[in-house]
C-alpha positions as CSV (number, residue, x, y, z in Angstrom):
1,M,15.4,-0.1,22.5
2,D,12.2,0.2,20.5
3,L,10.2,-3.0,21.2
4,A,7.9,-2.5,18.2
5,K,10.8,-1.9,15.8
6,R,12.6,-5.0,17.2
7,W,9.5,-7.1,16.7
8,R,9.1,-6.0,13.1
9,R,12.7,-6.9,12.3
10,K,12.4,-10.3,14.0
11,P,12.5,-12.4,10.8
12,A,15.8,-10.9,9.8
13,Y,17.4,-11.5,13.2
14,Y,16.2,-15.0,13.8
15,R,15.9,-16.6,10.3
16,L,18.2,-14.5,8.1
17,E,15.3,-13.4,6.0
18,G,16.3,-11.3,3.0
19,E,14.7,-10.7,-0.4
20,R,14.9,-12.2,-3.8
21,N,14.3,-10.3,-7.0
22,R,11.3,-11.8,-8.8
23,S,12.8,-11.3,-12.3
24,T,16.6,-11.7,-11.9
25,G,16.7,-14.1,-8.9
26,A,19.3,-11.8,-7.2
27,V,19.3,-12.2,-3.4
28,R,20.0,-9.4,-0.9
29,F,20.3,-9.2,2.8
30,P,19.0,-7.5,4.8
31,A,15.7,-6.6,3.2
32,R,15.5,-2.9,2.4
33,L,13.5,-0.2,0.7
34,P,13.4,-0.5,-3.1
35,L,15.9,1.5,-5.2
36,P,14.5,4.3,-7.4
37,T,14.7,2.0,-10.4
38,T,12.7,-0.8,-8.8
39,T,9.4,-1.2,-6.9
40,A,8.6,-3.2,-3.8
41,H,6.7,-5.7,-6.0
42,D,10.0,-6.6,-7.7
43,W,11.3,-8.2,-4.5
44,E,9.8,-11.0,-2.4
45,P,10.7,-12.3,1.1
46,Y,13.4,-15.0,0.9
47,V,14.7,-17.1,3.8
48,L,18.5,-17.7,3.4
49,S,20.0,-21.0,4.3
50,G,22.3,-19.6,6.9
51,K,25.3,-21.5,5.5
52,G,28.4,-20.0,3.9
53,E,32.1,-19.4,4.4
54,I,34.3,-16.9,6.1
55,Y,35.3,-14.2,3.5
56,S,37.3,-12.2,6.0
57,F,37.6,-12.0,9.8
58,A,39.1,-10.0,12.7
59,V,39.4,-10.6,16.4
60,L,38.1,-7.7,18.6
61,R,39.8,-7.2,21.9
62,N,37.4,-4.7,23.4
63,A,33.6,-5.3,23.8
64,A,31.2,-2.8,22.3
65,T,29.5,-0.6,24.9
66,G,26.3,-2.0,26.2
67,F,26.9,-5.6,25.2
68,E,27.7,-8.5,27.5
69,M,30.6,-10.2,25.7
70,Q,33.8,-11.7,26.8
71,T,36.8,-10.4,25.0
72,P,38.5,-11.2,22.7
73,Y,35.8,-12.3,20.3
74,P,36.0,-12.9,16.5
75,V,33.8,-11.2,13.9
76,A,33.6,-12.0,10.2
77,L,32.3,-11.2,6.8
78,V,30.5,-14.4,5.8
79,R,29.7,-15.0,2.1
80,L,26.4,-16.9,2.2
81,D,25.8,-19.7,-0.2
82,E,23.1,-17.5,-1.8
83,G,25.6,-14.7,-2.5
84,P,25.2,-11.8,0.0
85,L,28.0,-10.8,2.5
86,V,26.9,-10.7,6.1
87,E,28.8,-9.2,9.0
88,A,28.4,-11.2,12.2
89,Q,30.2,-12.4,15.4
90,L,31.6,-15.9,15.3
91,T,31.0,-18.3,18.2
92,D,31.9,-21.8,19.3
93,C,35.4,-21.5,18.0
94,S,38.8,-20.3,19.1
95,E,40.9,-17.6,17.4
96,E,43.4,-20.2,16.2
97,E,40.8,-22.3,14.4
98,L,39.7,-19.5,12.1
99,A,40.6,-19.5,8.4
100,I,39.3,-17.7,5.3
101,G,37.1,-20.2,3.4
102,M,36.0,-22.0,6.6
103,R,32.4,-23.3,6.3
104,V,30.1,-21.7,8.9
105,E,26.4,-21.8,9.8
106,M,24.1,-19.4,11.4
107,V,22.9,-19.8,15.0
108,T,20.8,-17.6,17.2
109,R,22.4,-16.5,20.5
110,R,21.6,-14.0,23.3
111,M,23.3,-10.7,22.9
112,K,22.1,-8.7,25.9
113,D,19.4,-8.0,28.5
114,T,18.0,-4.5,28.3
115,G,17.1,-4.5,32.0
116,A,14.0,-3.0,33.4
117,D,11.7,-3.6,30.4
118,G,12.7,-7.3,30.5
119,L,13.6,-7.5,26.8
120,L,16.2,-10.1,26.0
121,V,17.9,-9.4,22.7
122,Y,18.9,-12.3,20.5
123,A,20.7,-12.1,17.2
124,Y,22.4,-14.3,14.7
125,K,26.0,-15.4,14.9
126,F,27.9,-17.9,12.9
127,R,29.8,-21.0,14.1
128,P,32.0,-23.6,12.2
129,V,30.0,-26.3,10.5
130,V,30.2,-29.5,12.4
131,E,30.4,-32.4,10.0
């Protein structure tokens, strides 16, 4: 794990920070290098609301190598209110509760401990919106 790289990407992991096009208003996530037809000045940092709905989901029955997760666990494509699709793990819900179109919100949760270097890795997940 590259600590400096993780630190630079911190806003995207903890706030869902993407970019908005200054002229069209288009929103993208995650932030990325400009396309050949655009420049970096065409895009500005943009903090997404973290709210959206489940576009599609699946339940994984085997944990990814190197992660401390109990199985099974749900993952989803979430259509954010601002437009982008985000892939993320779902939390605080059971498999039976899940439905396409369900409203969800982003939360930050611990993903793993890298061990000797003492780095705790946190990332975004989504949970059902509690009314």
